[in-house]
C-alpha positions as CSV (number, residue, x, y, z in Angstrom):
1,X,0.0,0.0,0.0
2,X,1.3,3.4,-1.0
3,X,1.1,6.0,1.7
4,X,0.5,9.7,0.9
5,X,3.1,12.0,2.3
6,X,2.7,15.1,4.4
7,X,-0.9,14.5,5.3
8,X,-2.8,15.2,8.6
9,X,-3.7,12.0,10.5
10,X,-6.1,12.0,13.4
11,X,-6.8,8.9,15.6
12,X,-9.6,8.8,18.1
13,X,-10.6,6.0,20.5
14,X,-13.6,6.1,22.8
15,X,-16.2,4.0,24.5
16,X,-19.6,3.9,22.7
17,X,-21.7,7.1,22.7
18,X,-19.0,9.3,24.2
19,X,-19.3,11.9,21.4
20,X,-16.3,10.8,19.3
21,X,-18.2,10.4,16.1
22,X,-19.7,13.9,16.4
23,X,-16.3,15.4,17.1
24,X,-14.7,13.4,14.3
25,X,-17.3,14.8,11.8
26,X,-16.7,18.3,13.0
27,X,-12.9,17.9,12.7
28,X,-13.1,16.3,9.3
29,X,-15.3,19.1,8.0
30,X,-13.1,21.9,9.5
31,X,-9.8,20.5,8.3
32,X,-11.0,18.8,5.1
33,X,-10.1,15.3,6.2
34,X,-11.5,12.0,5.0
35,X,-13.6,10.5,7.8
36,X,-14.1,6.8,8.6
37,X,-16.3,5.7,11.5
38,X,-14.6,2.3,12.0
39,X,-17.3,1.1,14.4
40,X,-19.7,1.3,11.5
41,X,-17.5,-1.2,9.6
42,X,-17.9,-3.8,12.4
43,X,-21.7,-3.0,12.6
44,X,-21.9,-3.5,8.8
45,X,-20.2,-6.9,9.2
46,X,-22.4,-7.6,12.2
47,X,-25.5,-7.0,10.0
48,X,-24.1,-9.2,7.3
49,X,-23.7,-12.0,9.9
50,X,-27.3,-11.7,10.9
51,X,-28.6,-11.6,7.4
52,X,-26.3,-14.3,5.9
53,X,-25.9,-16.9,8.6
54,X,-25.3,-19.8,6.2
55,X,-23.0,-17.9,3.8
56,X,-21.0,-16.0,6.5
57,X,-17.3,-16.8,6.2
58,X,-13.9,-15.2,6.1
59,X,-13.9,-15.0,2.3
60,X,-17.5,-13.7,2.2
61,X,-16.5,-10.8,4.6
62,X,-13.3,-10.2,2.6
63,X,-15.3,-9.8,-0.6
64,X,-17.9,-7.5,1.0
65,X,-15.3,-5.2,2.5
66,X,-13.3,-5.1,-0.7
67,X,-16.4,-3.9,-2.6
68,X,-18.0,-1.8,0.1
69,X,-19.5,1.6,-0.7
70,X,-19.2,4.1,2.1
71,X,-22.9,5.1,1.9
72,X,-23.7,1.6,3.0
73,X,-22.4,2.6,6.4
74,X,-25.2,5.1,6.7
75,X,-27.8,2.4,6.9
76,X,-30.2,3.1,9.8
77,X,-30.4,-0.6,10.6
78,X,-26.7,-0.5,11.8
79,X,-27.8,1.4,14.9
80,X,-29.9,-1.4,16.4
81,X,-28.9,-3.1,19.6
82,X,-29.0,-6.5,17.9
83,X,-26.5,-5.3,15.3
84,X,-24.3,-3.8,18.1
85,X,-24.2,-7.1,19.9
86,X,-23.3,-8.9,16.7
87,X,-20.6,-6.4,15.9
88,X,-19.1,-6.9,19.4
89,X,-18.8,-10.6,18.7
90,X,-17.3,-10.0,15.3
91,X,-14.7,-7.6,16.8
92,X,-13.2,-10.5,18.7
93,X,-12.4,-12.5,15.6
94,X,-8.8,-12.2,14.6
95,X,-9.4,-13.0,10.9
96,X,-12.2,-10.5,10.6
97,X,-10.0,-7.9,12.3
98,X,-7.2,-8.5,9.8
99,X,-9.6,-7.8,6.9
100,X,-10.9,-4.6,8.5
101,X,-7.4,-3.6,9.5
102,X,-6.2,-3.5,5.8
103,X,-9.2,-1.5,4.8
104,X,-8.7,1.0,7.6
105,X,-5.0,1.4,6.8
106,X,-5.9,2.3,3.3
107,X,-8.4,4.9,4.5
108,X,-5.9,6.4,7.0
109,X,-2.8,6.5,4.9
110,X,-4.1,6.8,1.4
111,X,-7.2,9.0,1.6
112,X,-8.7,10.4,-1.7
113,X,-6.5,13.2,-3.0
114,X,-9.1,15.9,-2.5
115,X,-8.6,15.6,1.3
116,X,-5.8,17.0,3.4
117,X,-5.6,13.8,5.4
118,X,-7.7,11.4,7.4
119,X,-9.5,10.9,10.7
120,X,-10.6,7.6,12.1
121,X,-12.4,6.9,15.3
122,X,-13.1,3.6,17.0
123,X,-11.8,1.4,19.8
124,X,-8.2,0.5,18.7
125,X,-7.3,3.4,16.4
126,X,-4.6,4.9,18.6
127,X,-3.3,1.5,19.7
128,X,-3.3,-0.5,16.5
129,X,-4.7,1.1,13.4
130,X,-2.9,4.5,13.2
131,X,-0.3,4.2,16.0
132,X,1.8,7.0,14.4
133,X,-1.0,9.5,13.9
134,X,-0.2,13.1,14.1
135,X,-3.0,13.6,16.6
136,X,-4.3,11.1,19.1
137,X,-7.4,11.7,21.3
138,X,-9.1,9.5,23.8
139,X,-12.7,10.8,24.2
140,X,-14.8,9.6,27.0
141,X,-17.8,10.4,29.3
142,X,-19.4,8.7,32.2
143,X,-21.8,5.7,31.5
144,X,-25.1,7.4,32.4
145,X,-24.3,10.4,30.3
146,X,-23.5,8.2,27.3
147,X,-26.6,6.1,27.9
148,X,-28.8,9.3,27.9
149,X,-27.2,10.5,24.7
150,X,-27.6,7.2,22.9
151,X,-31.2,6.8,24.2
152,X,-32.0,10.3,22.8
153,X,-30.4,9.4,19.5
154,X,-32.6,6.2,19.3
155,X,-35.7,8.2,20.1
156,X,-35.0,10.7,17.4
157,X,-34.6,7.8,15.0
158,X,-37.9,6.3,16.3
159,X,-36.2,3.1,17.5
160,X,-38.3,1.4,20.1
161,X,-36.0,0.9,23.1
162,X,-36.0,1.8,26.8
163,X,-33.3,3.8,28.7
164,X,-32.5,0.7,30.9
165,X,-31.9,-1.4,27.8
166,X,-29.5,1.2,26.4
167,X,-27.7,1.5,29.7
168,X,-27.3,-2.3,29.9
169,X,-26.2,-2.6,26.3
170,X,-23.5,0.1,26.8
171,X,-22.3,-1.5,30.0
172,X,-21.9,-4.8,28.2
173,X,-20.2,-3.1,25.2
174,X,-17.7,-1.4,27.5
175,X,-16.9,-4.8,29.1
176,X,-16.5,-6.4,25.7
177,X,-14.4,-3.6,24.2
178,X,-12.0,-3.4,27.2
179,X,-11.5,-7.1,27.7
180,X,-11.3,-8.5,24.2
181,X,-8.1,-10.3,23.2
182,X,-7.4,-8.3,20.1
183,X,-7.4,-4.5,20.0
184,X,-8.9,-3.8,23.4
185,X,-10.1,-0.3,24.2
186,X,-7.5,1.6,26.3
187,X,-5.9,5.0,26.6
188,X,-2.3,5.3,25.7
189,X,0.3,7.6,27.3
190,X,0.7,9.6,24.2
191,X,-3.0,10.3,23.6
192,X,-4.9,13.3,24.9
193,X,-7.8,12.7,27.2
194,X,-11.0,14.6,26.4
195,X,-13.9,14.1,28.9
196,X,-17.2,15.2,27.3
197,X,-19.4,14.5,30.3
198,X,-19.9,18.3,31.0
199,X,-18.8,19.7,27.7
200,X,-21.1,20.9,24.9
201,X,-20.3,19.7,21.3
202,X,-19.0,23.2,20.5
203,X,-16.8,23.4,23.6
204,X,-15.3,20.0,23.0
205,X,-14.6,20.9,19.4
206,X,-13.0,24.2,20.3
207,X,-10.7,22.4,22.8
208,X,-9.6,19.9,20.2
209,X,-9.2,22.6,17.5
210,X,-7.0,24.6,19.8
211,X,-4.7,21.6,20.3
212,X,-4.5,20.9,16.6
213,X,-4.1,24.5,15.4
214,X,-1.1,24.9,17.8
215,X,0.7,21.9,16.3
216,X,-0.3,22.8,12.7
217,X,0.9,26.4,13.3
218,X,-2.5,27.9,12.3
């Protein structure tokens, strides 16, 4: 894989519903970066697993990821709890992770030329996928705050689910993400901690922007 030189690379790790996706989108738009929500890749595969139980295999996933169109990651069905649980199981599979890793590396280091660089967010971006990123952020928030945000998101999408179910799902996701054998979620010493529990979207973005502008000499 050819790597583009002199590009901006941003890596973000976070537990579910901490606000990383929102911030990644804002950063991508402001700095003209190619954005990949890596969690959506696993959700996409998780949905494939649910819909193609008999045909689901290593080669099947490899073919689907090779031919994926990014608008497929905007499918509303990817947000369901059932898909999230399927994605969590998929994320523990070493072979699946290898397939996704190659795809993510291409997005991170060889983004389309119209972009100044790339930004990826997920669970193992700063530890595995883009270890040498120019910027590394670990975005988090307390569990109840994250559950309220995700519950509100589901309600806006008219997804029938209770707050207690969302809270339980996030608690289980945290446990799975932090304890899985391959690419567990953890903060590194060289990543910057951003706690969004008491921060508005704008305040969080301005904090990140200040850090990035200083290093980019803007």
